[in-house]
N, C-alpha and C positions, 0 to 999 in steps of 0.2 A: 584322462587329464592328469598330469603330474606338475605340481608347482612347488616352489620354495627351494631352499638350500638344505644342506645336511642338517638333520635334527639331532637331538640328544641321543647318545648311545643307548640309553635305557629303553628307547622305543624299539619294539621288535622290528627286525630287518631294516632299521633306520628309516622307515617310512610308515605313515599311517594310511591304511587302505580301507576305504569305505566302498562297499559293494551295494549298488542300487539294483535290487532284484525286483522286477516289476513287469507290468503289461505294457509293451511298447506298441504293438501292432494290432491288438485285439480291441474289444469293446470299451476298455477302460484306458486306452492309450491317451486320450485327450485329458483325462483327469489326473493321471500320474505320468507314466511314460517318460519321454525325453524331458518334459517339464520338471519332473521330480529330480532328475540328474542336474538340470540347470539350476534348480533351487539349491541343491547340495553344493554346486560349484560357487554360487554366490556366498554361501556360508563359509566355504573355504577361503574365498577372497577376503571376506569381512574379518575372519579370524586371523589370517596372515597379516592383516594390517594392524592388528592389535595383539591379542593374547598369544597367537600362534607364530609370531614373527620368527623366521629362521627354520621352521619345521618343514619337512617334506611330506606332502599329502597327495594321495592319489584317489580319484573317484572313478569307479568302474561301473559299467551299466550292462545289464543283461535282460533279454526279453524271455520270460518264462512261458509266454503264449497261453497262459491259463491252463497249462498242463502240469499237474502235480509231479509226474515222473520226470519231466524235463526240468522243472523248477528245483527239485531235490537233487538231480544230477549236477546242475550248476552249483547249488549250495555246497555239495560235498567237495566239488573241485575247488571252489573258492576257499574252503576251510583247509583242505589237505594239501593242495598244490600251490594255489595263489596266495595263501596266507592272509586272507582278508581279516581285518580286525573288527569290522562292524558291518552288519547287514542293515540296510536302510530301505524303507518303503515296504516291500514284501506284500504288495496287494494280492488278494485272493486268499480267502480264509483257509482253504485246505492246504495251500502251500505254506502259509504262515505257521500253521500248526505243525507241519512237517519240519520246517526250519527250527521252530522252538524245540522240537524233540531232538534234533541234531545238536542244538546248543547245550543240551544236558551233558553231552560228552565233550564239549568244547567250552569250558568255563571261562576261558580267556578271551572269547569272542563275544561281542555285544550284539544284541538283537534290538534294533530301534524300529519297532513296528508302527510306522507312520501311515501305512496304507490300508491294512485290513480292518474289518469291522467286527469280527467274531469276539464275543466276550470270553470265549474259552481261554484266550491268552492271559486273562487275569483270573481264571478259575482253574480247571483241571489241567490245562496246558501251560500254566505259568512256570517260569524258570527264573532263577536269581539273577541271571545276566540278560534278562529281557525287560523292555519297557514298552507298554502299549501307549502310543504317543498322543494321537489327536482325538479320536472318537471311537465309539463302539455302537453296536446296534441298540443297546439300552438307552444311551444318551440321545440318540436320534429319535427313537420310537416314543419313549416316555414323554419327552418335551413336546413332540409334534402332536401326540394324541391329547395331551392336556390342553394344548392350544385349540385343537379341534373341538373339544368339549366346551371351551370358553366361548366359542362362536355359536353354541346352541345345538350342535349336532347330537343326535340321540342314537344313531346307528352308523355302522361302517361295513364296507365290503373290501376285502383285501385281494390285490393282484400281486403275486410274489414270484420272484425268480426261483426256479426249482433246483437250488443247490444250497450249500450250507449257509452262506450269507443271507440269502433271501428268506430261507426258512426261519433262521434265528431272528431276523428283523421282524418277520410276521409274528412270531411267538412273543417277542418283547412288546410289540404294539398291541397284540390281543390282550396280554396281561394288563397293560396300561389302560386299555379300553374298559376292561372289567372293573378295574379300580376306580375309574372315573364315570362309571354308570353308562357306558356306551355299549349298545348291543352289537355283536358281530353277526351279520346276516349271511355270511358265507365267504368263500375264498376260491381263487383259481391260481394254479401254478403253471408257469411257462418255462420252456427251456432257455438256457443262456443264448443271447444274441438272436432273439425272435424278431422277424421282420413284420409279421402280421398278427396284431392283437385283436382283430375284429371279434372273434368268437368269445374271447375273455371279456372284452368290454361290453358286449351285448348281454352277457350273463350278469355282469356288475350292474348294468343299467336296469335290467328287469328285476333285480333284487329289491329295488325300492329303498336302498340304503341312502341315508342323508349324505354320506361321503364315500368316496372311493380312495383308498390308500394304496400307493404303489411301493411295494417292498422289493425294489430292484435298484439298478444303478447303471450309469453310463449310457450306452446306446439304447439299452432296453427302456430306461426311463424316458429318454428323449422320444422314442417311437411311441411309447404308451401314452404319454401326455399329448403329443401331437394328434394321435388317432382318437384319443378321448374327446378332444376339442372338435375334431371333424365329425364324430358321431353324435355330437350335441350333448355330451354328458354334463358339460359345464352349465347348461341351462337349468338343470334341476338338482344337480349334485355337486358338492364341494370336492375338489381334488386336493389330495395331500401327498406330497412326495416325501417319503421317509428318508431318502438320501438324494439330495439334489446338489449339483455342483454348478459353479458359475458358467462353465463351458456348456453344461446342459441347457441352461437358460438361453445362452447365445444360439445354440443350435435350434432350439424350439422357436425362438423369436418372441419379442415382448407382446406382440398382438395375441398370441396363443397362450403365453405363460403368465401374463399379467395377473396379479392378485394371488398367485400361488404362494403359499407359505411353507417354509421348511426351516430346519435347524442346521446350523453350521458351526464349526469350531473356529472359523476365521472370518472376520468381517473387516474388509480392507479399509473402510473409512472410519474405523473406531477411534483412532488417535494418530498423532504425528508419527509414532513408531511403525504402526501398521501401514500407514501411507508411505513411509520411507521404503519398507520392504517391497510393497507393491510397485513402486516406481522403479526400483532396481530390477525386479523380475520382468516388468513390462519392457524395460530397455533391453534386457538380455534376451528375452524370449518372444517379444512381439505382442504380448497380450497379458492381461491380468492373471494372477495365479488362482488355482482352485484351492480348496481347503487342504487337500492332501499334498499338494505341491508346497503350500506354505508350511505344512507339517514337516516335510522333508528338510526344509531350511532350518526350522526350529530344532529338530532332532540332531541334525549334523552339526550345527553351530554349538549347541549345548554340550554335545559329546566332545567336540574338539577343544572347547574351553577347559573341560575337566582334564583331558589328555595333556594339554599344555601346562595346567597347574600342577599335575602330578608327575609330569615328565615320564608318563607311562601310558601305553594303550592297552594294558591288561584290564579286561572287562571286570574282573573280580575286584579291581580297585576303582575303576572309573564309575561303575554303576552305583556303588555306595556313596561316592562323592556327589553324584547327581542327586541322589536321594537326600543327602544332607544339605545341599545348597539350594535345592529347588530350581525352578525354571523361570528365567527372566530374559526375554529376547524381543526382537521386533515383531514376532508373531504371537507368542504366548507370554503374558506377564502374570506374575503371582501364581505360577503353577507349582504343584507339589506332587511327588511320586510316593504312592502308598506302598505298603509291604507286599501287596499282590502284583506290583508292577504297573498299576494304573496311574497315568498322569492325570491328575484332577485339575481342571481349569474351567473358566467360564465358557459357556456355549451361547449362541445367539440365535434367537428366533427372528427371521427376516421375511420380508414379503417382496415379491417381484414387482418392480415399478411398472407403471403404465408407460406407453411410448412417449407421452408428453412430459412425464416426470423425469425421464432419463435425459441427462444433459451432456453426456460425453460417451465415447466408446467404452464399453464394458461397465457403464454405470447402470447396473441392473437391480441392485438390492437396496432396500431401506430397512433400518433396524426397527423391529417392533418391541422387543424387550431383551434384556440380558438375563440369561439363566445361570444363576450361581453354580459353580462346580459341584458343590455338595448336593444340589437338587438335580443336576443333570445326570450324574453317574450313580450307579447302584451303590448302596452303602457297603462299606468294607465288611461289616458283619455278615453280609449275605455272600461274600466270596467263599468259594470252595478251594481256593489256592492253598496248597500245603504250607507255603511259606508264611502265611498269616499265623497259623497255629505255632509255627516254629519261631515266630518273632523276628523274622528276617526283614 
């Protein structure tokens, strides 16, 4: 998609190119995919109507299929040939880390990591031209486990996806469990895109743990929660999804997902601004946005506002401008970017509504409590990002 008229000559190639590198056809296609690109296009339209009037902006979309070699091949072509100015989304932790490494040699290209969950992006893999936008495994795990402890749970069993994201999510949750006095009674790891969770769930059931925590995402979470309900785990054990999206709840259905609690970075019914974005996205895409799709809007719009203000798409100028101004849009308000590239903002503990509580299509969540950003994310002093010591 290319929109707008000729922009200021100081913008490279006379066009701002945003590349949405994501999973379109794989297990995370519903939570990012075409919806992430749609959110970016809404951000373009909103900015063209205000700050970006007269600019030429192009949104590109590519499916990395969760294959690191393919993802990095696309990323290199976008940097070297297509002259992309900013990467957006980059769901899949391994691919995100690879892109971050590429950006070390391309300081004028921005990395707006709105999709992946690995905290390495704000630790050893941090780069001065990268921002980790919406969430990470720590923010999801720590808040979810604290909420689990508040319900009286004394023990937990983990079922995790056996790749970087799932392993890190389990580690962060296990650390939070230890801090909150919750015993870890065991864990199982499953391959990506597993259709049959029966053996894993039986092991979790026989562990005797008060709760079973799912450290996975997308179709894996959907299938695991559905099958857990079918196996009767909900009769004696609490289920906790350490990463749950609105589309996951929709796929599971309220009858099986009701009462499930999880942490999200975007709650659509928070205020008039979040409702406004949700309405725009629903009109454009046919359903409500997920947390990561909302993040794509926030990252794209914030980036474009700074580009317009500076009349430059050079990331070495745009990223410092974002750090100085902070983030305030229809998805994230009162956000601030730390020296390690972590965008700190409020997170939300929500609970899935019962079928009788839901009053409209996609009306699935009710707010339990707001988790302040400083409580949701790991403290800056724990970051191993070299930029922190350098004072960047």
